[in-house]
Phi, psi and omega in degrees: 000134180287162178299319180295319178294320178296318178299316179297321179296315179295317180296322178295318178295318179296318179298322178296316179296314181298324181292330183264348183226159177265099180256120181278158176303323180294319179295319179295319179296320178297319178295320181295332180280346183277147176279165177304316180296320179296319179296315180297316179299319179295317179296318178297316180300317179296317181291327177295316178301313180298319180294315179296319178298314179298317179296323177294322177295320179295318180299327182283345181290131179295150178107182182297136182299318182300316179296320179296319178296316180298315179298319181294321179295314180299317179295320179295319178296314180300316181295316185281343178262357179296140179294142177285152178306133179087358180287145178276128181256000000 
């Protein structure tokens, strides 16, 4: 992929994010000051928190743990594969 094509891809992804979220100028400026490594570390930390919270919720469900994990995985797959509003199917 050429540098120009990659730039266009990044800009398209950013435009999509901006369209779906309320990003303030201050938040954007803060993001611009972060290094690539800092951004990756922050994303990993957020996903780890979400994963631990989800695992604690699964653990609290009555019944066998394996069945609860299987149900949670199936629900997560369904949720994450659902078409976004306005998507062409």
